[in-house]
C-alpha positions in Angstrom: 71.6 67.6 121.8 72.1 70.6 124.2 68.8 72.3 125.1 70.2 74.5 128.1 71.2 78.1 127.2 74.7 78.9 128.2 75.8 82.3 129.4 76.3 84.6 126.2 79.6 86.1 125.8 80.8 89.2 123.7 82.8 88.6 120.5 86.5 88.5 121.3 88.3 91.4 119.8 91.7 92.2 121.6 94.6 90.7 120.0 97.9 90.1 121.8 99.9 89.5 118.6 99.4 91.6 115.4 99.2 88.7 113.2 97.1 86.3 115.2 93.3 86.4 116.1 92.4 86.9 119.6 93.7 84.2 121.9 90.4 83.3 123.1 89.5 81.6 119.8 91.8 78.6 120.7 90.0 78.1 123.8 86.5 78.4 122.2 87.4 76.1 119.3 88.7 73.4 121.6 86.0 73.6 124.4 83.1 75.6 123.1 83.1 75.7 119.3 79.3 76.7 119.1 79.3 79.3 121.8 76.5 81.6 122.9 77.1 85.3 121.7 75.6 88.5 123.0 75.3 91.4 120.3 75.4 95.1 120.9 71.6 95.3 120.1 70.9 93.4 123.0 70.1 90.1 121.3 71.7 86.8 121.5 73.0 84.3 119.1 75.8 81.9 118.4 79.6 82.0 117.4 81.3 79.4 115.2 85.2 78.7 115.5 85.6 75.4 114.0 86.7 75.0 110.1 84.2 72.3 109.7 81.1 74.2 111.4 81.9 77.4 109.5 82.1 76.0 106.1 78.9 73.9 106.7 77.1 77.2 107.7 78.1 79.1 104.9 76.9 76.4 102.6 73.5 75.8 104.3 70.5 77.4 102.6 68.7 77.4 105.7 70.7 80.5 106.8 70.0 83.9 105.2 72.7 86.6 104.3 70.2 89.5 104.8 72.0 91.9 106.9 68.8 94.0 107.8 67.8 90.8 109.8 71.0 90.2 111.5 72.7 91.5 114.4 75.9 93.0 114.1 78.6 91.4 116.5 80.7 94.6 116.9 78.3 97.6 116.6 74.7 98.6 116.7 73.6 100.5 113.4 69.8 101.0 113.2 68.0 99.8 110.2 65.9 102.7 108.6 62.6 102.0 106.8 64.4 103.4 103.5 67.2 100.9 104.0 65.0 98.2 102.7 64.6 99.7 99.4 68.2 101.1 98.9 69.7 97.5 98.7 69.0 97.1 95.0 72.2 95.2 93.6 73.9 94.8 97.0 74.1 91.0 96.2 76.1 90.3 99.4 73.0 90.9 101.4 70.8 88.6 99.4 69.4 85.1 99.2 68.4 83.1 96.2 66.6 83.5 93.8 67.5 87.3 94.0 71.1 86.6 94.9 71.4 84.2 91.9 70.1 86.7 89.6 72.8 89.2 90.4 75.7 86.6 90.7 75.0 85.2 87.4 75.0 88.3 86.0 78.5 89.2 87.3 80.3 85.9 87.5 81.2 85.9 83.6 83.2 89.2 84.1 85.5 87.9 87.0 86.5 84.7 85.5 90.1 83.4 86.1 90.8 84.0 82.3 89.4 87.5 82.4 91.3 88.4 85.6 94.5 86.8 84.3 94.2 89.1 81.1 94.4 92.1 83.5 98.0 91.1 84.7 100.0 93.0 82.0 98.1 96.2 83.2 98.5 95.5 86.8 102.1 95.1 86.2 102.3 98.4 84.6 100.5 100.2 87.4 102.5 98.5 89.9 106.0 99.4 88.0 104.7 103.1 88.0 104.1 103.1 91.7 107.4 101.7 92.4 109.2 104.1 90.2 107.6 106.8 92.2 108.6 105.2 95.5 112.2 105.1 94.2 112.3 108.7 93.1 110.7 110.1 96.3 113.3 107.9 98.3 112.9 106.5 101.6 111.3 106.5 104.2 107.6 106.0 102.7 104.3 104.9 103.9 103.7 101.8 101.9 99.9 102.0 102.5 99.6 105.6 100.8 102.4 105.1 98.1 101.8 101.4 97.2 99.3 99.1 98.7 96.1 101.6 98.5 96.6 103.2 95.1 97.3 100.0 93.0 93.9 98.1 93.6 92.0 101.4 93.8 93.4 102.3 90.2 92.8 98.8 89.0 89.1 98.6 90.2 88.5 102.0 89.0 89.4 101.2 85.2 87.7 97.9 85.6 84.4 99.4 86.6 84.7 102.9 84.8 84.9 104.9 88.1 86.9 108.2 87.7 90.2 107.7 89.7 90.2 111.2 90.3 87.5 110.7 92.8 89.4 108.3 95.0 90.0 110.8 97.8 86.2 110.9 98.2 85.2 107.1 98.0 88.2 106.1 99.9 87.2 108.5 102.8 83.6 107.2 102.6 84.7 103.7 102.8 87.1 104.1 105.5 84.3 105.7 107.6 82.1 102.9 107.1 84.5 100.3 108.1 85.6 102.3 111.2 83.9 100.7 114.3 84.6 103.9 116.2 82.5 106.5 114.5 79.2 107.4 115.6 75.9 106.2 114.0 75.2 109.7 112.2 78.6 109.8 110.7 78.4 106.1 109.4 75.0 106.7 107.9 76.1 109.9 106.2 79.1 108.2 104.6 76.8 105.3 103.5 74.4 107.9 101.9 77.2 109.8 100.3 78.6 106.8 98.7 75.2 105.6 97.5 74.5 109.1 96.0 77.8 109.3 94.2 77.2 106.0 92.5 73.6 106.8 91.5 75.0 109.8 89.9 77.8 107.8 88.0 75.1 105.2 87.0 73.0 108.0 85.3 76.2 109.2 83.7 76.9 105.9 82.3 73.5 105.4 80.9 73.9 108.6 79.0 77.6 108.4 78.3 78.6 104.8 78.1 82.3 103.7 78.0 83.9 100.2 77.6 84.1 99.5 81.3 82.1 97.1 83.4 79.4 99.4 84.6 78.6 100.6 81.0 78.9 96.7 79.7 76.1 95.6 82.4 73.8 98.5 81.3 74.2 97.2 77.7 73.9 93.6 78.5 71.2 91.9 76.5 71.0 88.7 78.3 68.4 87.1 80.3 69.6 89.1 83.7 69.5 92.3 81.8 67.5 95.5 82.4 69.4 97.0 85.5 68.1 100.4 87.0 70.2 102.9 88.1 69.5 101.9 91.7 70.6 98.3 90.7 73.8 99.4 89.0 74.8 101.9 91.7 74.3 99.0 94.2 76.5 96.7 92.3 79.1 99.4 91.7 79.5 100.4 95.1 79.9 96.9 96.3 82.6 96.1 93.8 84.3 99.5 94.4 84.5 99.1 98.2 85.5 95.4 98.2 87.7 95.8 95.2 90.0 98.2 96.6 89.7 97.8 100.5 90.5 94.2 100.8 93.6 93.9 98.6 95.1 97.2 100.0 95.0 95.5 103.2 96.3 92.5 102.3 99.2 94.1 100.6 100.2 96.1 103.4 99.8 93.6 106.0 101.3 90.9 104.2 104.4 93.1 103.5 104.6 93.7 107.3 104.1 90.0 108.0 107.0 88.9 105.5 109.3 91.6 106.7 108.9 90.3 110.4 109.5 86.6 109.2 112.7 86.9 107.3 113.2 83.5 106.8 110.0 83.1 105.0 110.8 86.2 102.9 114.1 84.9 101.9 112.5 81.6 100.8 110.2 83.7 98.7 113.0 85.7 97.3 115.0 82.5 96.2 112.0 80.5 95.0 109.7 82.8 93.2 107.7 79.8 92.1 106.3 79.8 95.7 104.4 83.0 95.1 101.0 81.4 94.6 101.5 79.2 97.7 102.7 82.2 99.6 99.5 84.2 98.8 97.2 81.5 99.9 99.3 81.0 103.0 99.1 84.9 103.9 95.3 84.8 103.2 94.9 82.0 105.6 97.1 83.2 108.2 96.1 86.8 108.0 92.2 86.5 107.4 91.5 90.3 107.2 87.8 89.9 107.7 88.6 90.0 111.1 85.1 89.8 113.2 83.7 87.0 110.8 80.6 87.0 108.6 76.8 86.7 109.8 74.0 84.5 108.8 70.5 84.4 110.2 68.6 81.1 110.6 65.4 81.1 108.6 64.2 77.9 110.5 65.3 76.0 113.6 68.6 74.2 113.1 70.7 72.2 115.1 74.6 73.0 114.8 77.0 70.3 116.4 74.5 69.5 119.0 73.1 73.0 119.9 69.7 74.2 118.9 69.7 77.4 116.8 66.3 79.0 116.7 64.8 80.7 113.6 65.7 84.2 113.6 69.1 84.0 115.7 72.1 85.4 114.2 75.1 83.0 113.7 78.7 84.5 113.4 81.2 82.4 111.5 84.6 83.2 112.7 86.9 83.2 109.2 89.9 84.0 111.5 89.2 81.1 113.8 88.4 78.6 111.3 91.7 79.3 109.3 93.7 78.5 112.5 91.9 75.2 113.3 94.5 72.5 114.0 92.1 70.0 113.1 92.2 71.2 109.3 95.7 72.8 109.2 98.9 71.5 110.8 100.7 73.9 113.0 98.1 76.5 112.1 99.7 79.4 114.0 102.8 79.0 112.1 103.2 81.0 108.9 104.5 78.6 106.3 104.8 79.6 102.6 105.3 76.0 101.4 102.2 74.9 103.0 100.1 72.6 100.6 97.0 74.5 99.2 94.2 74.0 101.6 90.4 74.9 101.7 90.9 78.3 103.8 87.9 80.5 104.2 89.7 83.8 103.9 87.3 84.5 100.7 84.3 82.8 102.5 82.5 79.7 101.0 79.3 78.6 99.5 77.3 80.8 97.2 78.6 84.1 98.8 82.2 83.2 98.2 84.2 86.4 97.2 83.2 87.3 93.4 86.4 89.2 93.0 89.0 86.8 94.6 90.7 86.0 91.3 91.3 89.6 90.9 92.8 89.9 94.5 95.1 86.9 93.6 96.4 88.4 90.4 97.0 91.8 91.9 99.0 90.0 94.8 100.8 87.9 92.6 102.2 90.9 90.8 102.7 93.2 93.5 104.5 91.2 96.0 107.4 89.8 94.0 107.7 93.2 92.2 108.1 95.2 95.6 110.6 92.8 96.9 112.6 92.6 93.7 112.9 96.4 93.3 114.0 96.9 97.0 116.0 94.0 98.0 116.9 95.7 101.3 113.4 96.9 102.4 112.7 97.0 105.9 110.4 98.6 108.7 111.4 102.2 109.3 110.0 101.9 112.8 110.0 99.1 115.5 107.1 96.5 114.7 105.1 97.5 117.8 105.1 101.2 116.7 103.2 100.1 113.5 99.4 101.2 114.0 97.2 98.2 113.4 93.6 98.4 112.2 92.0 97.1 115.4 89.2 99.6 115.0 88.2 98.6 111.5 86.0 95.7 110.2 88.9 94.9 107.6 92.1 94.2 109.4 95.6 95.5 108.4 97.8 98.5 109.2 97.0 102.1 109.1 100.4 102.9 107.9 103.5 100.9 107.1 106.6 103.1 107.5 109.4 101.5 105.3 112.8 102.3 104.2 115.7 100.7 102.1 119.5 101.4 101.3 119.8 104.1 98.5 
């Protein structure tokens, strides 16, 4: 076991290819897979880049998901005293048994069966947006006309959030995920979204509907009895995750396929590949680009390195999903690749709750887009597409597309 503390590095963030993680990860994974990491708050911790180590960490109950105890690898946001009491319902930041309580409450609403039942409605929403694109004619920005509105409308209908409010919550979400905004701006966006959801929770209590937020209030099971603060926390977590991640997968996935014409041709000719294609895009792109954090609750050894209690460990999902020890030719997009244990949705008890919804949305949207516009192509050079290097969730800020009329 290593006892010496190596020099701490900063998190690799610079990409040389829009579809690949920073090239430093290849060297780290091969030569320093448990690397000492320096955080913006001045603390030091660890960075994991091997698939095996990442999965083990995310399944290890000796590591906490409490974000208030963790250091962020990409920016410093102060923890205010009131933040501790404002986390009600935010199960992504919780450990058992608190996390178990909320997760059990929500899991039954996100089963494969329930999500598959939404497919006809998702297909109708997709068709409506494709109709609007066709009427408007090229060129279009796929982000604004297709990739962002479809999952936004779906999650709004599922939760019972007014879709007319989308400009506000999309703006707050974008601010929260932007790594370049100042602390005051980020905190203001966070507070605005929280206040919005608190107001919505109060309205649902007075005027319930048949959507998910009202169903949670009406639930008479053993995990029932939510406060407005708890419902607001659950609501804003599901709202943000439910539209932001799928929107970026749809846009970035389309960009990827258009720049890999052989793979796109195979998908067009063999629609039965759609399920495999989506899993491969999830692995290949890994839009949670800076990984996920855990905090050691006790001293732990990881691959011969001693992690002290209280230290933050960053699991690089992007590096793990390109590990050649687990994926053959991992840097090659291969839509026929056999299904594998990628970690794009995380792993362990915090594995993405809405992953089945995301899959259904992509399974509907990608084939429909390429069927409707068989000559779809970029309206700019690939290097002119603005990438989301400045955001916690990777993707494109805009995707200008055209087609033959």
